[in-house]
C-alpha positions as CSV (number, residue, x, y, z in Angstrom):
1,M,2.4,-8.3,-13.8
2,F,-0.9,-7.5,-12.4
3,L,-0.8,-8.6,-9.1
4,K,2.7,-7.2,-9.4
5,S,1.5,-3.9,-9.8
6,L,-1.4,-4.2,-7.7
7,G,1.1,-4.8,-4.9
8,A,3.5,-1.9,-5.8
9,G,0.3,0.1,-5.7
10,L,-0.5,-1.0,-2.2
11,L,3.1,-0.1,-1.0
12,V,2.9,3.4,-2.4
13,I,-0.8,3.8,-0.7
14,C,1.0,2.8,2.5
15,A,4.1,4.5,2.6
16,V,1.3,7.5,2.2
17,G,-1.0,6.6,4.6
18,V,1.7,6.2,7.2
19,A,3.1,9.4,6.5
20,G,-0.3,11.1,6.5
21,A,-1.5,9.6,9.7
22,Q,1.4,11.3,11.5
23,T,1.7,14.4,10.0
24,A,-1.1,15.8,8.4
25,A,-2.6,17.7,10.9
26,A,0.9,19.5,11.2
27,P,3.2,18.9,8.1
28,N,6.5,20.7,9.6
29,S,6.2,19.1,12.9
30,P,8.2,15.8,13.4
31,P,6.5,13.0,13.2
32,P,5.6,10.5,16.2
33,V,7.7,7.7,15.0
34,K,11.5,7.0,14.9
35,M,13.3,7.8,11.5
36,G,15.7,5.1,10.0
37,L,15.0,1.7,8.5
38,W,11.6,0.5,8.5
39,Q,10.2,-2.8,7.6
40,T,6.8,-3.4,5.9
41,S,4.7,-6.5,5.7
42,V,1.8,-6.8,3.2
43,T,-0.4,-9.3,3.4
44,S,-3.2,-9.6,0.2
45,Q,-5.7,-11.9,-0.9
46,L,-7.2,-11.7,-4.3
47,Q,-10.8,-13.0,-5.2
48,G,-12.5,-12.8,-8.6
49,I,-9.6,-13.5,-10.9
50,H,-10.4,-16.8,-12.2
51,L,-7.4,-18.9,-14.1
52,P,-7.1,-22.0,-16.0
53,P,-5.6,-25.1,-13.4
54,M,-2.1,-25.1,-15.3
55,V,-1.8,-21.7,-14.9
56,V,-2.5,-21.7,-11.1
57,E,0.0,-24.5,-10.8
58,Q,2.8,-22.8,-12.9
59,L,2.5,-19.6,-10.8
60,K,3.2,-22.2,-7.6
61,Q,6.1,-23.6,-9.2
62,M,7.2,-20.1,-9.5
63,S,6.4,-18.9,-6.3
64,R,4.4,-16.6,-7.8
65,P,1.0,-15.1,-6.2
66,V,-1.9,-16.9,-6.7
67,P,-5.1,-15.2,-6.9
68,G,-7.5,-16.6,-4.1
69,E,-4.5,-17.2,-1.9
70,P,-2.8,-14.8,0.7
71,Y,0.1,-13.5,-0.5
72,T,2.6,-11.5,1.7
73,T,5.5,-8.9,0.7
74,V,8.0,-7.7,2.8
75,T,9.6,-4.2,2.0
76,Q,12.3,-2.0,4.1
77,S,11.8,1.6,3.4
78,C,14.2,4.6,5.1
79,L,12.3,7.2,6.6
80,T,14.1,10.3,6.9
81,P,12.3,14.0,7.5
82,A,12.7,14.8,3.5
83,Q,11.1,11.4,3.1
84,W,8.4,12.4,5.5
85,R,7.5,15.5,4.0
86,K,7.7,14.3,0.2
87,S,5.2,11.5,1.0
88,L,2.6,14.0,2.2
89,E,2.5,16.0,-1.1
90,G,0.3,13.0,-2.5
91,V,-2.1,12.3,0.2
92,S,-4.5,14.2,-1.4
93,K,-4.2,13.0,-4.6
94,P,-1.9,10.3,-6.0
95,P,0.7,11.6,-8.4
96,N,0.2,10.3,-12.2
97,S,-3.3,8.9,-11.8
98,D,-7.1,9.6,-12.3
99,C,-7.9,9.1,-8.6
100,T,-9.8,11.1,-6.3
101,V,-9.5,10.6,-2.4
102,D,-12.3,11.0,0.1
103,K,-14.0,10.1,3.3
104,H,-10.0,11.5,4.4
105,E,-9.7,11.2,8.0
106,V,-6.9,12.0,10.1
107,N,-5.4,12.5,13.6
108,D,-1.9,12.2,15.1
109,R,-2.3,8.2,15.7
110,N,-4.8,7.3,12.9
111,F,-5.5,7.5,9.4
112,S,-8.0,6.7,6.9
113,F,-9.5,7.1,3.4
114,S,-11.2,6.0,0.7
115,L,-9.9,5.8,-2.9
116,S,-11.7,6.1,-6.4
117,C,-9.6,5.2,-9.4
118,K,-10.6,4.9,-13.4
119,T,-7.9,3.3,-15.6
120,E,-7.3,4.2,-19.2
121,N,-9.5,0.6,-20.4
122,G,-12.6,1.7,-18.3
123,M,-11.4,-0.3,-15.3
124,T,-13.0,1.4,-12.0
125,V,-11.4,1.0,-9.0
126,T,-12.6,1.6,-5.4
127,G,-11.2,1.0,-1.8
128,H,-10.7,2.2,1.8
129,W,-7.7,2.1,3.9
130,E,-6.6,2.9,7.6
131,M,-3.4,3.3,9.2
132,R,-2.7,3.3,13.1
133,V,0.3,4.4,14.7
134,V,0.5,2.2,17.5
135,D,3.4,3.8,18.9
136,K,6.9,5.4,18.1
137,E,8.3,1.9,16.4
138,H,5.0,0.4,15.2
139,A,1.9,0.8,12.8
140,H,-0.8,-1.5,11.3
141,G,-3.4,-1.0,8.9
142,S,-5.6,-2.7,6.5
143,G,-7.3,-2.2,3.2
144,D,-9.9,-3.3,0.7
145,V,-10.3,-2.8,-3.0
146,K,-13.1,-3.6,-5.2
147,S,-12.3,-3.6,-9.2
148,I,-14.9,-3.4,-12.0
149,Q,-14.0,-4.4,-15.6
150,P,-16.7,-3.5,-18.2
151,G,-17.3,-5.6,-20.9
152,A,-17.4,-9.2,-22.0
153,K,-13.6,-9.9,-21.2
154,G,-13.6,-7.8,-18.0
155,Q,-12.9,-9.8,-14.7
156,N,-14.0,-8.2,-11.2
157,Y,-11.8,-8.7,-8.4
158,T,-11.7,-7.6,-4.8
159,A,-8.3,-7.6,-2.4
160,T,-8.2,-7.4,0.8
161,T,-4.9,-6.2,2.7
162,T,-3.5,-6.2,6.2
163,I,0.1,-4.0,7.0
164,D,2.1,-4.7,9.8
165,S,5.1,-2.1,9.9
166,H,8.0,-1.7,12.5
167,Y,11.1,0.1,13.4
168,V,14.1,-1.6,12.8
169,S,17.2,0.5,13.2
170,A,18.6,4.2,12.7
171,S,20.8,3.0,10.3
172,C,19.0,2.4,6.5
173,G,22.0,0.4,5.4
174,D,22.1,0.3,1.5
175,V,18.3,1.3,1.2
176,K,17.9,4.6,0.2
177,P,15.1,7.2,1.0
178,G,12.1,6.9,-1.4
179,Q,13.4,3.5,-3.1
180,P,11.9,1.1,-0.9
181,K,13.4,-2.3,-1.1
182,V,11.7,-6.1,-1.3
183,V,13.3,-8.7,1.0
184,Q,10.5,-11.3,0.7
Protein backbone atom coordinates (compact mmCIF):
# COMPACT_ATOMS: atom_id res chain seq x y z
CA MET A 1 0.00 0.00 0.00
CA PHE A 2 2.85 2.36 0.84
CA LEU A 3 4.42 2.00 -2.61
CA LYS A 4 1.06 2.47 -4.28
CA SER A 5 0.40 5.72 -2.38
CA LEU A 6 3.93 6.93 -3.13
CA GLY A 7 3.35 6.26 -6.83
CA ALA A 8 -0.03 8.01 -6.78
CA GLY A 9 1.52 10.99 -5.04
CA LEU A 10 4.27 11.21 -7.62
CA LEU A 11 1.73 11.11 -10.43
CA VAL A 12 -0.18 14.02 -8.90
CA ILE A 13 3.05 15.97 -8.49
CA CYS A 14 4.00 15.22 -12.09
CA ALA A 15 0.63 16.31 -13.43
CA VAL A 16 0.80 19.53 -11.46
CA GLY A 17 4.42 20.00 -12.49
CA VAL A 18 3.76 19.64 -16.20
CA ALA A 19 0.81 22.00 -16.01
CA GLY A 20 2.71 24.52 -13.93
CA ALA A 21 5.72 24.41 -16.19
CA GLN A 22 3.75 25.59 -19.12
CA THR A 23 1.34 28.12 -17.68
CA ALA A 24 2.44 29.47 -14.31
CA ALA A 25 3.68 32.67 -15.91
CA ALA A 26 0.35 33.25 -17.70
CA PRO A 27 -2.37 30.90 -16.34
CA ASN A 28 -5.06 32.13 -18.75
CA SER A 29 -2.93 31.79 -21.87
CA PRO A 30 -3.12 28.60 -23.91
CA PRO A 31 -0.59 25.95 -22.89
CA PRO A 32 2.27 25.22 -25.30
CA VAL A 33 1.22 21.55 -25.55
CA LYS A 34 -1.57 19.77 -27.37
CA MET A 35 -4.84 19.09 -25.58
CA GLY A 36 -6.10 15.50 -25.53
CA LEU A 37 -4.82 12.12 -24.40
CA TRP A 38 -1.35 12.01 -22.86
CA GLN A 39 0.57 8.94 -21.72
CA THR A 40 3.06 9.20 -18.88
CA SER A 41 5.65 6.66 -17.77
CA VAL A 42 6.96 7.10 -14.22
CA THR A 43 9.91 4.91 -13.22
CA SER A 44 10.81 4.93 -9.54
CA GLN A 45 13.45 3.20 -7.49
CA LEU A 46 13.00 3.06 -3.73
CA GLN A 47 16.04 2.51 -1.47
CA GLY A 48 16.19 2.03 2.28
CA ILE A 49 13.12 -0.10 3.01
CA HIS A 50 14.19 -3.51 4.22
CA LEU A 51 11.86 -6.47 3.85
CA PRO A 52 12.33 -10.13 4.77
CA PRO A 53 13.37 -12.28 1.78
CA MET A 54 10.07 -14.19 1.92
CA VAL A 55 8.09 -10.96 1.53
CA VAL A 56 10.29 -9.86 -1.38
CA GLU A 57 9.63 -13.18 -3.13
CA GLN A 58 5.87 -12.84 -2.56
CA LEU A 59 5.93 -9.32 -4.03
CA LYS A 60 7.74 -10.60 -7.12
CA GLN A 61 5.25 -13.45 -7.58
CA MET A 62 2.39 -10.93 -7.44
CA SER A 63 4.20 -8.60 -9.93
CA ARG A 64 4.33 -5.91 -7.24
CA PRO A 65 7.09 -3.33 -6.81
CA VAL A 66 10.06 -4.52 -4.77
CA PRO A 67 12.03 -1.88 -2.85
CA GLY A 68 15.47 -1.44 -4.36
CA GLU A 69 14.38 -2.41 -7.88
CA PRO A 70 13.12 0.02 -10.54
CA TYR A 71 9.34 0.00 -11.00
CA THR A 72 7.45 1.65 -13.85
CA THR A 73 3.84 2.81 -13.87
CA VAL A 74 2.24 3.99 -17.11
CA THR A 75 -0.88 6.16 -17.01
CA GLN A 76 -3.03 7.96 -19.51
CA SER A 77 -4.58 11.35 -18.73
CA CYS A 78 -7.03 13.57 -20.56
CA LEU A 79 -5.72 17.12 -20.75
CA THR A 80 -8.38 19.77 -21.40
CA PRO A 81 -8.21 23.56 -20.95
CA ALA A 82 -10.42 23.26 -17.83
CA GLN A 83 -8.27 20.45 -16.37
CA TRP A 84 -5.18 22.48 -17.22
CA ARG A 85 -6.41 25.47 -15.20
CA LYS A 86 -7.59 23.25 -12.33
CA SER A 87 -4.18 21.60 -12.01
CA LEU A 88 -2.58 25.03 -11.58
CA GLU A 89 -4.55 25.64 -8.39
CA GLY A 90 -2.34 23.19 -6.48
CA VAL A 91 1.06 24.40 -7.70
CA SER A 92 1.83 26.64 -4.71
CA LYS A 93 0.54 24.24 -2.05
CA PRO A 94 -0.59 20.66 -2.56
CA PRO A 95 -4.22 20.13 -1.49
CA ASN A 96 -5.09 18.36 1.78
CA SER A 97 -1.55 18.15 3.05
CA ASP A 98 0.87 19.64 5.51
CA CYS A 99 3.38 20.46 2.78
CA THR A 100 5.27 23.53 1.72
CA VAL A 101 6.65 24.27 -1.70
CA ASP A 102 9.79 26.33 -2.18
CA LYS A 103 12.57 26.86 -4.72
CA HIS A 104 9.76 27.18 -7.23
CA GLU A 105 11.19 28.16 -10.64
CA VAL A 106 9.06 28.47 -13.75
CA ASN A 107 9.51 29.57 -17.32
CA ASP A 108 7.69 28.67 -20.54
CA ARG A 109 9.44 25.29 -20.90
CA ASN A 110 10.77 24.32 -17.45
CA PHE A 111 9.33 23.86 -14.01
CA SER A 112 11.08 22.88 -10.81
CA PHE A 113 10.23 22.95 -7.13
CA SER A 114 11.17 21.50 -3.78
CA LEU A 115 8.57 20.05 -1.45
CA SER A 116 8.67 19.41 2.29
CA CYS A 117 5.89 17.52 4.10
CA LYS A 118 5.20 16.29 7.62
CA THR A 119 2.80 13.42 8.21
CA GLU A 120 0.52 12.76 11.18
CA ASN A 121 2.91 10.11 12.51
CA GLY A 122 5.93 12.45 12.47
CA MET A 123 7.49 11.39 9.17
CA THR A 124 9.25 14.13 7.22
CA VAL A 125 9.36 13.86 3.43
CA THR A 126 11.46 16.20 1.29
CA GLY A 127 11.97 16.20 -2.43
CA HIS A 128 12.87 18.09 -5.56
CA TRP A 129 11.21 17.74 -8.98
CA GLU A 130 11.95 19.13 -12.40
CA MET A 131 9.88 18.95 -15.58
CA ARG A 132 10.90 20.10 -19.05
CA VAL A 133 8.56 20.60 -21.99
CA VAL A 134 10.50 19.42 -25.02
CA ASP A 135 7.86 20.34 -27.61
CA LYS A 136 4.05 20.34 -28.03
CA GLU A 137 3.98 16.54 -27.73
CA HIS A 138 6.73 15.61 -25.22
CA ALA A 139 7.75 16.38 -21.63
CA HIS A 140 10.43 14.81 -19.43
CA GLY A 141 11.24 15.13 -15.76
CA SER A 142 12.90 13.71 -12.70
CA GLY A 143 12.53 13.78 -8.97
CA ASP A 144 14.25 12.75 -5.77
CA VAL A 145 12.51 12.11 -2.45
CA LYS A 146 13.89 11.46 1.02
CA SER A 147 11.85 10.29 3.99
CA ILE A 148 12.85 10.35 7.62
CA GLN A 149 10.69 8.39 10.09
CA PRO A 150 11.63 8.99 13.73
CA GLY A 151 11.57 6.23 16.32
CA ALA A 152 12.91 2.73 16.72
CA LYS A 153 10.59 1.27 14.04
CA GLY A 154 11.04 4.12 11.57
CA GLN A 155 12.44 3.28 8.16
CA ASN A 156 14.13 6.03 6.21
CA TYR A 157 14.04 5.79 2.45
CA THR A 158 15.08 7.60 -0.70
CA ALA A 159 13.36 7.41 -4.06
CA THR A 160 14.50 8.52 -7.49
CA THR A 161 12.00 9.01 -10.28
CA THR A 162 12.11 9.68 -14.01
CA ILE A 163 9.08 10.87 -15.95
CA ASP A 164 8.45 10.64 -19.69
CA SER A 165 5.19 12.00 -21.07
CA HIS A 166 3.95 12.16 -24.63
CA TYR A 167 0.84 13.18 -26.53
CA VAL A 168 -1.23 10.27 -27.89
CA SER A 169 -4.29 11.76 -29.62
CA ALA A 170 -6.83 14.57 -29.66
CA SER A 171 -9.51 12.11 -28.50
CA CYS A 172 -9.33 10.96 -24.87
CA GLY A 173 -11.56 7.94 -25.52
CA ASP A 174 -12.74 6.52 -22.18
CA VAL A 175 -10.20 8.50 -20.10
CA LYS A 176 -11.97 11.28 -18.23
CA PRO A 177 -10.33 14.61 -17.32
CA GLY A 178 -8.98 14.53 -13.77
CA GLN A 179 -9.15 10.70 -13.63
CA PRO A 180 -5.87 9.24 -14.90
CA LYS A 181 -6.08 5.61 -16.01
CA VAL A 182 -3.30 3.18 -15.10
CA VAL A 183 -2.46 1.16 -18.21
CA GLN A 184 0.63 -0.68 -16.94
